[in-house]
A tleap script that builds the chain and sets N, CA, C and O, in Angstrom:
source leaprc.protein.ff14SB
mol = sequence {
  NMET SER MET GLN ALA PHE THR ASP ARG GLN
  THR TRP ALA THR ARG PRO VAL PRO GLN GLU
  GLY PRO LEU THR ARG GLY ARG ALA ARG MET
  LEU LEU ASP LEU TYR ASN ALA ARG MET LYS
  PHE PHE PRO THR GLY LEU PHE ALA ASP PRO
  ALA TRP ASP MET LEU LEU ASP LEU THR HIE
  ALA ARG LEU ALA GLY LYS ARG ILE SER VAL
  SER SER LEU CYS ILE ALA ALA ASN VAL PRO
  ALA THR THR ALA LEU ARG ARG ILE GLY ASP
  LEU VAL GLY SER GLY LEU ALA VAL ARG VAL
  LYS ASP GLU THR ASP GLY ARG ARG VAL PHE
  VAL GLU LEU THR ASP ASP GLY PHE THR ARG
  MET GLY ARG TYR LEU GLU SER VAL LEU LYS
  ALA MET SER ALA ASP THR SER LEU PRO LEU
  CLYS
}
set mol.1.N position { -5.880 -21.475 1.835 }
set mol.1.CA position { -6.469 -20.178 1.621 }
set mol.1.C position { -7.872 -20.388 1.068 }
set mol.1.O position { -8.061 -21.093 0.077 }
set mol.2.N position { -8.839 -19.776 1.711 }
set mol.2.CA position { -10.216 -19.987 1.283 }
set mol.2.C position { -10.515 -19.145 0.048 }
set mol.2.O position { -9.851 -18.142 -0.216 }
set mol.3.N position { -11.514 -19.566 -0.690 }
set mol.3.CA position { -11.921 -18.829 -1.882 }
set mol.3.C position { -12.513 -17.475 -1.493 }
set mol.3.O position { -12.570 -16.564 -2.319 }
set mol.4.N position { -12.959 -17.337 -0.229 }
set mol.4.CA position { -13.497 -16.064 0.217 }
set mol.4.C position { -12.420 -14.985 0.243 }
set mol.4.O position { -12.729 -13.793 0.235 }
set mol.5.N position { -11.158 -15.402 0.273 }
set mol.5.CA position { -10.071 -14.434 0.304 }
set mol.5.C position { -9.889 -13.760 -1.048 }
set mol.5.O position { -9.183 -12.756 -1.145 }
set mol.6.N position { -10.505 -14.288 -2.078 }
set mol.6.CA position { -10.385 -13.742 -3.422 }
set mol.6.C position { -11.642 -12.983 -3.790 }
set mol.6.O position { -12.716 -13.221 -3.237 }
set mol.7.N position { -11.494 -12.076 -4.718 }
set mol.7.CA position { -12.652 -11.347 -5.213 }
set mol.7.C position { -12.640 -11.358 -6.735 }
set mol.7.O position { -11.573 -11.296 -7.346 }
set mol.8.N position { -13.782 -11.435 -7.334 }
set mol.8.CA position { -13.901 -11.367 -8.782 }
set mol.8.C position { -14.590 -10.072 -9.188 }
set mol.8.O position { -15.000 -9.923 -10.339 }
set mol.9.N position { -14.720 -9.139 -8.257 }
set mol.9.CA position { -15.408 -7.882 -8.531 }
set mol.9.C position { -14.628 -7.035 -9.527 }
set mol.9.O position { -13.462 -7.302 -9.821 }
set mol.10.N position { -15.290 -6.025 -10.030 }
set mol.10.CA position { -14.584 -5.071 -10.877 }
set mol.10.C position { -13.574 -4.366 -9.978 }
set mol.10.O position { -13.938 -3.851 -8.921 }
set mol.11.N position { -12.328 -4.340 -10.385 }
set mol.11.CA position { -11.297 -3.785 -9.522 }
set mol.11.C position { -11.130 -2.302 -9.744 }
set mol.11.O position { -11.621 -1.745 -10.726 }
set mol.12.N position { -10.438 -1.676 -8.828 }
set mol.12.CA position { -10.153 -0.248 -8.931 }
set mol.12.C position { -9.369 0.076 -10.190 }
set mol.12.O position { -9.426 1.205 -10.677 }
set mol.13.N position { -8.631 -0.902 -10.731 }
set mol.13.CA position { -7.799 -0.658 -11.912 }
set mol.13.C position { -8.637 -0.246 -13.114 }
set mol.13.O position { -8.112 0.335 -14.064 }
set mol.14.N position { -9.923 -0.537 -13.083 }
set mol.14.CA position { -10.788 -0.174 -14.213 }
set mol.14.C position { -11.487 1.154 -13.973 }
set mol.14.O position { -12.239 1.624 -14.827 }
set mol.15.N position { -11.246 1.759 -12.821 }
set mol.15.CA position { -11.869 3.036 -12.499 }
set mol.15.C position { -10.838 4.152 -12.554 }
set mol.15.O position { -9.663 3.901 -12.285 }
set mol.16.N position { -11.234 5.377 -12.892 }
set mol.16.CA position { -10.278 6.484 -12.898 }
set mol.16.C position { -9.819 6.796 -11.479 }
set mol.16.O position { -10.587 6.668 -10.526 }
set mol.17.N position { -8.557 7.207 -11.347 }
set mol.17.CA position { -7.988 7.525 -10.038 }
set mol.17.C position { -7.914 9.036 -9.887 }
set mol.17.O position { -7.229 9.701 -10.665 }
set mol.18.N position { -8.610 9.591 -8.894 }
set mol.18.CA position { -8.550 11.040 -8.709 }
set mol.18.C position { -7.157 11.457 -8.248 }
set mol.18.O position { -6.536 10.766 -7.441 }
set mol.19.N position { -6.672 12.576 -8.754 }
set mol.19.CA position { -5.370 13.085 -8.335 }
set mol.19.C position { -5.553 14.390 -7.564 }
set mol.19.O position { -4.718 15.292 -7.637 }
set mol.20.N position { -6.647 14.473 -6.834 }
set mol.20.CA position { -6.939 15.632 -6.019 }
set mol.20.C position { -7.068 15.167 -4.587 }
set mol.20.O position { -7.140 13.968 -4.317 }
set mol.21.N position { -7.097 16.108 -3.678 }
set mol.21.CA position { -7.211 15.771 -2.279 }
set mol.21.C position { -5.852 15.418 -1.704 }
set mol.21.O position { -4.833 15.585 -2.375 }
set mol.22.N position { -5.823 14.937 -0.480 }
set mol.22.CA position { -4.538 14.700 0.170 }
set mol.22.C position { -3.753 13.533 -0.420 }
set mol.22.O position { -2.522 13.546 -0.396 }
set mol.23.N position { -4.432 12.544 -0.939 }
set mol.23.CA position { -3.739 11.347 -1.401 }
set mol.23.C position { -3.554 11.391 -2.913 }
set mol.23.O position { -4.464 11.075 -3.679 }
set mol.24.N position { -2.365 11.786 -3.318 }
set mol.24.CA position { -2.007 11.825 -4.728 }
set mol.24.C position { -0.828 10.889 -4.937 }
set mol.24.O position { -0.197 10.447 -3.977 }
set mol.25.N position { -0.536 10.595 -6.184 }
set mol.25.CA position { 0.585 9.720 -6.507 }
set mol.25.C position { 1.898 10.295 -5.967 }
set mol.25.O position { 2.719 9.565 -5.412 }
set mol.26.N position { 2.090 11.598 -6.132 }
set mol.26.CA position { 3.313 12.243 -5.650 }
set mol.26.C position { 3.456 12.160 -4.139 }
set mol.26.O position { 4.551 11.929 -3.624 }
set mol.27.N position { 2.366 12.345 -3.441 }
set mol.27.CA position { 2.422 12.266 -1.978 }
set mol.27.C position { 2.608 10.831 -1.509 }
set mol.27.O position { 3.283 10.591 -0.508 }
set mol.28.N position { 2.025 9.888 -2.210 }
set mol.28.CA position { 2.261 8.480 -1.867 }
set mol.28.C position { 3.732 8.142 -2.074 }
set mol.28.O position { 4.331 7.438 -1.261 }
set mol.29.N position { 4.312 8.641 -3.162 }
set mol.29.CA position { 5.748 8.433 -3.417 }
set mol.29.C position { 6.573 9.073 -2.315 }
set mol.29.O position { 7.578 8.508 -1.884 }
set mol.30.N position { 6.153 10.262 -1.850 }
set mol.30.CA position { 6.848 10.941 -0.761 }
set mol.30.C position { 6.835 10.079 0.505 }
set mol.30.O position { 7.854 9.956 1.185 }
set mol.31.N position { 5.683 9.485 0.818 }
set mol.31.CA position { 5.611 8.612 1.991 }
set mol.31.C position { 6.572 7.436 1.859 }
set mol.31.O position { 7.262 7.076 2.812 }
set mol.32.N position { 6.609 6.840 0.664 }
set mol.32.CA position { 7.542 5.736 0.422 }
set mol.32.C position { 8.981 6.194 0.598 }
set mol.32.O position { 9.781 5.510 1.237 }
set mol.33.N position { 9.312 7.341 0.037 }
set mol.33.CA position { 10.676 7.852 0.127 }
set mol.33.C position { 11.064 8.173 1.568 }
set mol.33.O position { 12.179 7.869 1.993 }
set mol.34.N position { 10.155 8.782 2.317 }
set mol.34.CA position { 10.437 9.087 3.721 }
set mol.34.C position { 10.642 7.814 4.532 }
set mol.34.O position { 11.539 7.732 5.372 }
set mol.35.N position { 9.810 6.841 4.271 }
set mol.35.CA position { 9.925 5.567 4.971 }
set mol.35.C position { 11.264 4.900 4.653 }
set mol.35.O position { 11.947 4.402 5.548 }
set mol.36.N position { 11.629 4.897 3.373 }
set mol.36.CA position { 12.884 4.263 2.958 }
set mol.36.C position { 14.113 5.042 3.407 }
set mol.36.O position { 15.183 4.459 3.579 }
set mol.37.N position { 13.975 6.338 3.596 }
set mol.37.CA position { 15.112 7.152 4.031 }
set mol.37.C position { 15.625 6.716 5.398 }
set mol.37.O position { 16.812 6.860 5.692 }
set mol.38.N position { 14.753 6.195 6.219 }
set mol.38.CA position { 15.188 5.742 7.547 }
set mol.38.C position { 16.284 4.696 7.452 }
set mol.38.O position { 17.166 4.624 8.308 }
set mol.39.N position { 16.219 3.879 6.395 }
set mol.39.CA position { 17.182 2.786 6.238 }
set mol.39.C position { 18.612 3.298 6.088 }
set mol.39.O position { 19.564 2.576 6.383 }
set mol.40.N position { 18.765 4.528 5.636 }
set mol.40.CA position { 20.094 5.108 5.463 }
set mol.40.C position { 20.726 5.507 6.793 }
set mol.40.O position { 21.946 5.633 6.891 }
set mol.41.N position { 19.908 5.702 7.798 }
set mol.41.CA position { 20.396 6.255 9.050 }
set mol.41.C position { 20.337 5.314 10.248 }
set mol.41.O position { 20.997 5.552 11.260 }
set mol.42.N position { 19.552 4.252 10.138 }
set mol.42.CA position { 19.360 3.364 11.274 }
set mol.42.C position { 19.654 1.918 10.892 }
set mol.42.O position { 19.584 1.557 9.717 }
set mol.43.N position { 19.984 1.089 11.885 }
set mol.43.CA position { 20.321 -0.315 11.600 }
set mol.43.C position { 19.189 -1.063 10.898 }
set mol.43.O position { 18.010 -0.835 11.170 }
set mol.44.N position { 19.570 -1.953 9.998 }
set mol.44.CA position { 18.617 -2.793 9.275 }
set mol.44.C position { 17.756 -3.579 10.257 }
set mol.44.O position { 18.267 -4.122 11.236 }
set mol.45.N position { 16.483 -3.640 10.005 }
set mol.45.CA position { 15.570 -4.417 10.837 }
set mol.45.C position { 14.997 -3.661 12.018 }
set mol.45.O position { 14.041 -4.124 12.641 }
set mol.46.N position { 15.561 -2.509 12.339 }
set mol.46.CA position { 15.083 -1.762 13.494 }
set mol.46.C position { 13.637 -1.319 13.311 }
set mol.46.O position { 12.866 -1.287 14.271 }
set mol.47.N position { 13.270 -0.977 12.077 }
set mol.47.CA position { 11.921 -0.516 11.788 }
set mol.47.C position { 11.156 -1.501 10.926 }
set mol.47.O position { 10.312 -1.092 10.129 }
set mol.48.N position { 11.427 -2.775 11.067 }
set mol.48.CA position { 10.761 -3.783 10.239 }
set mol.48.C position { 9.247 -3.709 10.449 }
set mol.48.O position { 8.745 -3.991 11.538 }
set mol.49.N position { 8.554 -3.338 9.426 }
set mol.49.CA position { 7.099 -3.218 9.477 }
set mol.49.C position { 6.537 -3.585 8.111 }
set mol.49.O position { 6.093 -2.709 7.368 }
set mol.50.N position { 6.550 -4.878 7.772 }
set mol.50.CA position { 6.148 -5.276 6.423 }
set mol.50.C position { 4.722 -4.887 6.060 }
set mol.50.O position { 4.456 -4.611 4.890 }
set mol.51.N position { 3.810 -4.855 6.998 }
set mol.51.CA position { 2.435 -4.477 6.665 }
set mol.51.C position { 2.387 -3.022 6.209 }
set mol.51.O position { 1.661 -2.687 5.273 }
set mol.52.N position { 3.154 -2.162 6.864 }
set mol.52.CA position { 3.186 -0.757 6.475 }
set mol.52.C position { 3.860 -0.606 5.109 }
set mol.52.O position { 3.388 0.156 4.265 }
set mol.53.N position { 4.961 -1.329 4.891 }
set mol.53.CA position { 5.615 -1.329 3.570 }
set mol.53.C position { 4.593 -1.681 2.489 }
set mol.53.O position { 4.525 -1.031 1.446 }
set mol.54.N position { 3.814 -2.704 2.752 }
set mol.54.CA position { 2.836 -3.174 1.779 }
set mol.54.C position { 1.740 -2.144 1.545 }
set mol.54.O position { 1.349 -1.904 0.402 }
set mol.55.N position { 1.241 -1.535 2.612 }
set mol.55.CA position { 0.206 -0.511 2.452 }
set mol.55.C position { 0.717 0.654 1.608 }
set mol.55.O position { -0.001 1.165 0.747 }
set mol.56.N position { 1.954 1.072 1.855 }
set mol.56.CA position { 2.533 2.155 1.062 }
set mol.56.C position { 2.664 1.752 -0.406 }
set mol.56.O position { 2.301 2.515 -1.302 }
set mol.57.N position { 3.187 0.548 -0.644 }
set mol.57.CA position { 3.347 0.077 -2.025 }
set mol.57.C position { 1.999 -0.061 -2.727 }
set mol.57.O position { 1.859 0.325 -3.888 }
set mol.58.N position { 1.018 -0.607 -2.031 }
set mol.58.CA position { -0.304 -0.790 -2.631 }
set mol.58.C position { -0.987 0.547 -2.914 }
set mol.58.O position { -1.693 0.690 -3.912 }
set mol.59.N position { -0.774 1.516 -2.040 }
set mol.59.CA position { -1.338 2.851 -2.256 }
set mol.59.C position { -0.724 3.490 -3.490 }
set mol.59.O position { -1.429 4.007 -4.356 }
set mol.60.N position { 0.585 3.447 -3.556 }
set mol.60.CA position { 1.270 4.042 -4.708 }
set mol.60.C position { 0.863 3.334 -5.999 }
set mol.60.O position { 0.633 3.982 -7.020 }
set mol.61.N position { 0.776 2.020 -5.953 }
set mol.61.CA position { 0.384 1.261 -7.142 }
set mol.61.C position { -1.020 1.647 -7.596 }
set mol.61.O position { -1.260 1.829 -8.790 }
set mol.62.N position { -1.934 1.772 -6.660 }
set mol.62.CA position { -3.311 2.134 -7.028 }
set mol.62.C position { -3.344 3.504 -7.680 }
set mol.62.O position { -4.023 3.701 -8.688 }
set mol.63.N position { -2.617 4.446 -7.111 }
set mol.63.CA position { -2.586 5.794 -7.675 }
set mol.63.C position { -1.895 5.833 -9.036 }
set mol.63.O position { -2.193 6.692 -9.866 }
set mol.64.N position { -0.976 4.903 -9.258 }
set mol.64.CA position { -0.272 4.831 -10.540 }
set mol.64.C position { -1.026 3.981 -11.559 }
set mol.64.O position { -0.615 3.884 -12.715 }
set mol.65.N position { -2.135 3.364 -11.127 }
set mol.65.CA position { -2.911 2.519 -12.024 }
set mol.65.C position { -2.230 1.197 -12.311 }
set mol.65.O position { -2.443 0.601 -13.367 }
set mol.66.N position { -1.413 0.735 -11.380 }
set mol.66.CA position { -0.693 -0.530 -11.557 }
set mol.66.C position { -1.213 -1.566 -10.572 }
set mol.66.O position { -1.853 -1.239 -9.573 }
set mol.67.N position { -0.920 -2.822 -10.881 }
set mol.67.CA position { -1.309 -3.924 -10.002 }
set mol.67.C position { -0.037 -4.571 -9.472 }
set mol.67.O position { 0.993 -4.593 -10.148 }
set mol.68.N position { -0.122 -5.093 -8.263 }
set mol.68.CA position { 1.023 -5.754 -7.643 }
set mol.68.C position { 0.650 -7.204 -7.355 }
set mol.68.O position { -0.361 -7.480 -6.709 }
set mol.69.N position { 1.475 -8.121 -7.842 }
set mol.69.CA position { 1.237 -9.543 -7.581 }
set mol.69.C position { 1.662 -9.876 -6.157 }
set mol.69.O position { 2.449 -9.158 -5.540 }
set mol.70.N position { 1.128 -10.973 -5.656 }
set mol.70.CA position { 1.496 -11.437 -4.314 }
set mol.70.C position { 3.011 -11.613 -4.227 }
set mol.70.O position { 3.631 -11.178 -3.256 }
set mol.71.N position { 3.609 -12.247 -5.231 }
set mol.71.CA position { 5.054 -12.498 -5.173 }
set mol.71.C position { 5.839 -11.196 -5.172 }
set mol.71.O position { 6.820 -11.086 -4.438 }
set mol.72.N position { 5.448 -10.214 -5.960 }
set mol.72.CA position { 6.144 -8.925 -5.971 }
set mol.72.C position { 5.993 -8.198 -4.645 }
set mol.72.O position { 6.940 -7.577 -4.163 }
set mol.73.N position { 4.814 -8.273 -4.058 }
set mol.73.CA position { 4.583 -7.621 -2.774 }
set mol.73.C position { 5.422 -8.273 -1.685 }
set mol.73.O position { 5.932 -7.587 -0.800 }
set mol.74.N position { 5.566 -9.592 -1.744 }
set mol.74.CA position { 6.404 -10.304 -0.773 }
set mol.74.C position { 7.860 -9.862 -0.895 }
set mol.74.O position { 8.530 -9.637 0.113 }
set mol.75.N position { 8.344 -9.738 -2.114 }
set mol.75.CA position { 9.728 -9.316 -2.337 }
set mol.75.C position { 9.931 -7.889 -1.853 }
set mol.75.O position { 10.933 -7.591 -1.204 }
set mol.76.N position { 8.990 -7.004 -2.162 }
set mol.76.CA position { 9.108 -5.595 -1.787 }
set mol.76.C position { 9.083 -5.401 -0.275 }
set mol.76.O position { 9.631 -4.422 0.229 }
set mol.77.N position { 8.455 -6.319 0.451 }
set mol.77.CA position { 8.375 -6.192 1.904 }
set mol.77.C position { 9.723 -6.426 2.579 }
set mol.77.O position { 9.919 -6.039 3.731 }
set mol.78.N position { 10.647 -7.055 1.866 }
set mol.78.CA position { 12.006 -7.255 2.358 }
set mol.78.C position { 12.049 -8.058 3.670 }
set mol.78.O position { 12.853 -7.783 4.561 }
set mol.79.N position { 11.170 -9.042 3.757 }
set mol.79.CA position { 11.140 -9.963 4.889 }
set mol.79.C position { 10.983 -11.371 4.311 }
set mol.79.O position { 10.670 -11.514 3.129 }
set mol.80.N position { 11.191 -12.400 5.111 }
set mol.80.CA position { 10.973 -13.759 4.599 }
set mol.80.C position { 9.562 -13.917 4.020 }
set mol.80.O position { 8.610 -13.303 4.500 }
set mol.81.N position { 9.449 -14.737 2.998 }
set mol.81.CA position { 8.174 -14.919 2.301 }
set mol.81.C position { 7.055 -15.336 3.248 }
set mol.81.O position { 5.920 -14.880 3.103 }
set mol.82.N position { 7.361 -16.196 4.214 }
set mol.82.CA position { 6.312 -16.635 5.143 }
set mol.82.C position { 5.774 -15.460 5.958 }
set mol.82.O position { 4.572 -15.371 6.207 }
set mol.83.N position { 6.662 -14.567 6.370 }
set mol.83.CA position { 6.241 -13.378 7.117 }
set mol.83.C position { 5.402 -12.471 6.221 }
set mol.83.O position { 4.349 -11.981 6.631 }
set mol.84.N position { 5.873 -12.253 5.002 }
set mol.84.CA position { 5.148 -11.403 4.063 }
set mol.84.C position { 3.755 -11.968 3.779 }
set mol.84.O position { 2.778 -11.221 3.745 }
set mol.85.N position { 3.664 -13.263 3.578 }
set mol.85.CA position { 2.357 -13.878 3.311 }
set mol.85.C position { 1.420 -13.743 4.512 }
set mol.85.O position { 0.216 -13.548 4.342 }
set mol.86.N position { 1.967 -13.847 5.720 }
set mol.86.CA position { 1.140 -13.638 6.921 }
set mol.86.C position { 0.622 -12.205 6.970 }
set mol.86.O position { -0.545 -11.976 7.286 }
set mol.87.N position { 1.489 -11.241 6.658 }
set mol.87.CA position { 1.071 -9.827 6.678 }
set mol.87.C position { 0.015 -9.558 5.614 }
set mol.87.O position { -0.928 -8.804 5.853 }
set mol.88.N position { 0.167 -10.168 4.438 }
set mol.88.CA position { -0.870 -10.031 3.409 }
set mol.88.C position { -2.181 -10.591 3.948 }
set mol.88.O position { -3.239 -9.985 3.778 }
set mol.89.N position { -2.108 -11.738 4.591 }
set mol.89.CA position { -3.304 -12.315 5.218 }
set mol.89.C position { -3.908 -11.393 6.251 }
set mol.89.O position { -5.131 -11.292 6.359 }
set mol.90.N position { -3.059 -10.713 7.015 }
set mol.90.CA position { -3.551 -9.752 8.011 }
set mol.90.C position { -4.269 -8.581 7.341 }
set mol.90.O position { -5.332 -8.153 7.790 }
set mol.91.N position { -3.671 -8.066 6.255 }
set mol.91.CA position { -4.290 -6.949 5.534 }
set mol.91.C position { -5.633 -7.358 4.943 }
set mol.91.O position { -6.601 -6.599 4.995 }
set mol.92.N position { -5.687 -8.562 4.380 }
set mol.92.CA position { -6.933 -9.075 3.816 }
set mol.92.C position { -7.950 -9.303 4.936 }
set mol.92.O position { -9.113 -8.917 4.815 }
set mol.93.N position { -7.507 -9.924 6.011 }
set mol.93.CA position { -8.400 -10.213 7.138 }
set mol.93.C position { -8.972 -8.965 7.791 }
set mol.93.O position { -10.079 -8.990 8.330 }
set mol.94.N position { -8.212 -7.869 7.742 }
set mol.94.CA position { -8.686 -6.624 8.352 }
set mol.94.C position { -9.512 -5.779 7.389 }
set mol.94.O position { -9.996 -4.707 7.751 }
set mol.95.N position { -9.672 -6.270 6.156 }
set mol.95.CA position { -10.484 -5.556 5.188 }
set mol.95.C position { -9.771 -4.415 4.484 }
set mol.95.O position { -10.411 -3.617 3.799 }
set mol.96.N position { -8.448 -4.325 4.641 }
set mol.96.CA position { -7.692 -3.255 3.997 }
set mol.96.C position { -7.242 -3.615 2.590 }
set mol.96.O position { -6.964 -2.731 1.780 }
set mol.97.N position { -7.167 -4.903 2.296 }
set mol.97.CA position { -6.716 -5.373 0.986 }
set mol.97.C position { -7.514 -6.604 0.581 }
set mol.97.O position { -8.157 -7.255 1.405 }
set mol.98.N position { -7.455 -6.901 -0.705 }
set mol.98.CA position { -8.081 -8.110 -1.240 }
set mol.98.C position { -7.105 -8.784 -2.191 }
set mol.98.O position { -6.228 -8.146 -2.774 }
set mol.99.N position { -7.281 -10.086 -2.329 }
set mol.99.CA position { -6.556 -10.846 -3.342 }
set mol.99.C position { -7.472 -10.946 -4.562 }
set mol.99.O position { -8.662 -11.234 -4.437 }
set mol.100.N position { -6.903 -10.706 -5.734 }
set mol.100.CA position { -7.685 -10.750 -6.969 }
set mol.100.C position { -6.978 -11.670 -7.949 }
set mol.100.O position { -5.817 -11.449 -8.293 }
set mol.101.N position { -7.679 -12.700 -8.397 }
set mol.101.CA position { -7.088 -13.628 -9.371 }
set mol.101.C position { -6.831 -12.914 -10.685 }
set mol.101.O position { -7.638 -12.094 -11.124 }
set mol.102.N position { -5.714 -13.225 -11.305 }
set mol.102.CA position { -5.391 -12.695 -12.629 }
set mol.102.C position { -6.249 -13.443 -13.637 }
set mol.102.O position { -6.186 -14.669 -13.731 }
set mol.103.N position { -7.048 -12.700 -14.385 }
set mol.103.CA position { -7.958 -13.311 -15.356 }
set mol.103.C position { -7.201 -13.952 -16.520 }
set mol.103.O position { -7.711 -14.870 -17.161 }
set mol.104.N position { -5.984 -13.470 -16.793 }
set mol.104.CA position { -5.228 -13.964 -17.941 }
set mol.104.C position { -4.223 -15.045 -17.591 }
set mol.104.O position { -3.770 -15.772 -18.475 }
set mol.105.N position { -3.865 -15.168 -16.317 }
set mol.105.CA position { -2.880 -16.157 -15.884 }
set mol.105.C position { -3.337 -16.729 -14.551 }
set mol.105.O position { -3.176 -16.093 -13.510 }
set mol.106.N position { -3.895 -17.906 -14.581 }
set mol.106.CA position { -4.457 -18.534 -13.392 }
set mol.106.C position { -3.454 -18.795 -12.279 }
set mol.106.O position { -3.849 -19.078 -11.148 }
set mol.107.N position { -2.175 -18.705 -12.578 }
set mol.107.CA position { -1.156 -18.934 -11.554 }
set mol.107.C position { -0.870 -17.684 -10.732 }
set mol.107.O position { -0.262 -17.774 -9.665 }
set mol.108.N position { -1.295 -16.534 -11.207 }
set mol.108.CA position { -0.934 -15.275 -10.555 }
set mol.108.C position { -2.120 -14.687 -9.813 }
set mol.108.O position { -3.266 -14.762 -10.258 }
set mol.109.N position { -1.807 -14.099 -8.667 }
set mol.109.CA position { -2.807 -13.417 -7.845 }
set mol.109.C position { -2.265 -12.028 -7.514 }
set mol.109.O position { -1.099 -11.868 -7.153 }
set mol.110.N position { -3.126 -11.043 -7.645 }
set mol.110.CA position { -2.769 -9.675 -7.304 }
set mol.110.C position { -3.291 -9.341 -5.917 }
set mol.110.O position { -4.226 -9.967 -5.417 }
set mol.111.N position { -2.664 -8.333 -5.303 }
set mol.111.CA position { -3.170 -7.787 -4.042 }
set mol.111.C position { -3.503 -6.329 -4.323 }
set mol.111.O position { -2.714 -5.606 -4.932 }
set mol.112.N position { -4.669 -5.910 -3.877 }
set mol.112.CA position { -5.119 -4.532 -4.077 }
set mol.112.C position { -5.698 -3.992 -2.784 }
set mol.112.O position { -6.245 -4.740 -1.974 }
set mol.113.N position { -5.573 -2.694 -2.599 }
set mol.113.CA position { -6.248 -2.053 -1.479 }
set mol.113.C position { -7.746 -2.089 -1.717 }
set mol.113.O position { -8.208 -1.958 -2.851 }
set mol.114.N position { -8.485 -2.262 -0.668 }
set mol.114.CA position { -9.931 -2.097 -0.754 }
set mol.114.C position { -10.214 -0.593 -0.781 }
set mol.114.O position { -9.321 0.213 -0.518 }
set mol.115.N position { -11.428 -0.225 -1.091 }
set mol.115.CA position { -11.787 1.188 -1.028 }
set mol.115.C position { -11.592 1.715 0.392 }
set mol.115.O position { -11.142 2.846 0.578 }
set mol.116.N position { -11.927 0.901 1.393 }
set mol.116.CA position { -11.738 1.305 2.778 }
set mol.116.C position { -10.242 1.501 3.082 }
set mol.116.O position { -9.867 2.479 3.730 }
set mol.117.N position { -9.399 0.586 2.622 }
set mol.117.CA position { -7.960 0.724 2.837 }
set mol.117.C position { -7.419 1.982 2.191 }
set mol.117.O position { -6.597 2.685 2.780 }
set mol.118.N position { -7.878 2.268 0.981 }
set mol.118.CA position { -7.441 3.462 0.264 }
set mol.118.C position { -7.909 4.724 0.990 }
set mol.118.O position { -7.155 5.689 1.115 }
set mol.119.N position { -9.144 4.712 1.463 }
set mol.119.CA position { -9.683 5.851 2.208 }
set mol.119.C position { -8.891 6.080 3.489 }
set mol.119.O position { -8.576 7.218 3.835 }
set mol.120.N position { -8.571 5.001 4.191 }
set mol.120.CA position { -7.800 5.127 5.433 }
set mol.120.C position { -6.405 5.696 5.172 }
set mol.120.O position { -5.913 6.515 5.950 }
set mol.121.N position { -5.766 5.266 4.079 }
set mol.121.CA position { -4.453 5.813 3.742 }
set mol.121.C position { -4.572 7.306 3.427 }
set mol.121.O position { -3.690 8.087 3.783 }
set mol.122.N position { -5.658 7.702 2.763 }
set mol.122.CA position { -5.889 9.119 2.483 }
set mol.122.C position { -6.075 9.918 3.755 }
set mol.122.O position { -5.533 11.014 3.892 }
set mol.123.N position { -6.834 9.376 4.679 }
set mol.123.CA position { -7.060 10.061 5.959 }
set mol.123.C position { -5.765 10.155 6.767 }
set mol.123.O position { -5.502 11.159 7.428 }
set mol.124.N position { -4.967 9.096 6.700 }
set mol.124.CA position { -3.669 9.118 7.378 }
set mol.124.C position { -2.804 10.244 6.818 }
set mol.124.O position { -2.245 11.039 7.573 }
set mol.125.N position { -2.699 10.309 5.493 }
set mol.125.CA position { -1.864 11.328 4.876 }
set mol.125.C position { -2.403 12.725 5.183 }
set mol.125.O position { -1.632 13.650 5.439 }
set mol.126.N position { -3.707 12.870 5.158 }
set mol.126.CA position { -4.315 14.165 5.489 }
set mol.126.C position { -3.943 14.574 6.914 }
set mol.126.O position { -3.647 15.740 7.173 }
set mol.127.N position { -3.961 13.613 7.829 }
set mol.127.CA position { -3.592 13.876 9.219 }
set mol.127.C position { -2.125 14.282 9.329 }
set mol.127.O position { -1.793 15.210 10.067 }
set mol.128.N position { -1.246 13.594 8.602 }
set mol.128.CA position { 0.185 13.920 8.623 }
set mol.128.C position { 0.418 15.314 8.052 }
set mol.128.O position { 1.157 16.109 8.633 }
set mol.129.N position { -0.206 15.610 6.924 }
set mol.129.CA position { -0.033 16.925 6.307 }
set mol.129.C position { -0.552 18.035 7.217 }
set mol.129.O position { 0.049 19.105 7.306 }
set mol.130.N position { -1.657 17.776 7.883 }
set mol.130.CA position { -2.217 18.772 8.803 }
set mol.130.C position { -1.260 19.019 9.963 }
set mol.130.O position { -1.028 20.165 10.348 }
set mol.131.N position { -0.705 17.945 10.519 }
set mol.131.CA position { 0.244 18.091 11.626 }
set mol.131.C position { 1.501 18.836 11.175 }
set mol.131.O position { 2.031 19.673 11.906 }
set mol.132.N position { 1.970 18.525 9.969 }
set mol.132.CA position { 3.171 19.187 9.467 }
set mol.132.C position { 2.906 20.656 9.149 }
set mol.132.O position { 3.786 21.493 9.349 }
set mol.133.N position { 1.722 20.980 8.664 }
set mol.133.CA position { 1.425 22.362 8.329 }
set mol.133.C position { 1.208 23.207 9.574 }
set mol.133.O position { 1.295 24.433 9.508 }
set mol.134.N position { 0.928 22.574 10.708 }
set mol.134.CA position { 0.783 23.307 11.962 }
set mol.134.C position { 2.127 23.858 12.419 }
set mol.134.O position { 2.183 24.831 13.171 }
set mol.135.N position { 3.214 23.229 11.961 }
set mol.135.CA position { 4.562 23.717 12.266 }
set mol.135.C position { 4.956 24.665 11.155 }
set mol.135.O position { 5.270 24.231 10.047 }
set mol.136.N position { 4.941 25.953 11.441 }
set mol.136.CA position { 5.201 26.959 10.417 }
set mol.136.C position { 6.641 26.938 9.911 }
set mol.136.O position { 6.954 27.595 8.918 }
set mol.137.N position { 7.512 26.200 10.572 }
set mol.137.CA position { 8.894 26.128 10.079 }
set mol.137.C position { 9.038 25.098 8.966 }
set mol.137.O position { 10.093 25.012 8.338 }
set mol.138.N position { 7.983 24.311 8.712 }
set mol.138.CA position { 8.011 23.314 7.644 }
set mol.138.C position { 7.200 23.810 6.454 }
set mol.138.O position { 5.970 23.785 6.494 }
set mol.139.N position { 7.864 24.256 5.406 }
set mol.139.CA position { 7.097 24.743 4.245 }
set mol.139.C position { 6.488 23.579 3.474 }
set mol.139.O position { 7.179 22.617 3.141 }
set mol.140.N position { 5.209 23.669 3.196 }
set mol.140.CA position { 4.498 22.662 2.402 }
set mol.140.C position { 3.978 23.329 1.140 }
set mol.140.O position { 3.532 24.476 1.167 }
set mol.141.N position { 4.041 22.602 0.037 }
set mol.141.CA position { 3.537 23.144 -1.219 }
set mol.141.C position { 2.048 22.986 -1.300 }
set mol.141.O position { 1.438 23.386 -2.291 }
savepdb mol mol.pdb
quit
C-alpha cells in the first residue's frame, strides 16, 4: 500500500456536521436499516455488495461524528477480509474514501468518506427521496 493512499489532512471529524438537507444521521440510519432488511427476506449472499455496505457505514459514521477503523469496516462488510480490503482499495482509488493514520496508535488506520463521497451519498439520498415522494401513496415526513 503506497503512502499516497493515506492522508494527514484535517479530517471531517474536526468539522461540524450539518444535520440539514437530504443527508442526515436519521436518514443514513434508514438507508442502513432498509439495506439490512433485505437479509430477512432473501438468501444470504444474494445481494452481496460490500462496497455499498461500506459507503452506508461510512456515511452514518461521518454523520454521527465517529471514525471507523479498517478492521471494523472489514468486519461490518460481512465478507472475507481480502474482499473487504479490495473494496476499501476500490473506494480509495475512486476518490470516495481515504485512509487516515491514527495519530495516537500507529497500528490503526481509519477509513473516511471524502467530501466528494459524502456529497455523492447526499445526492443519492436526495434522488431516492424525490423518487419516493413522487409516489403519493408513500408518506414521507
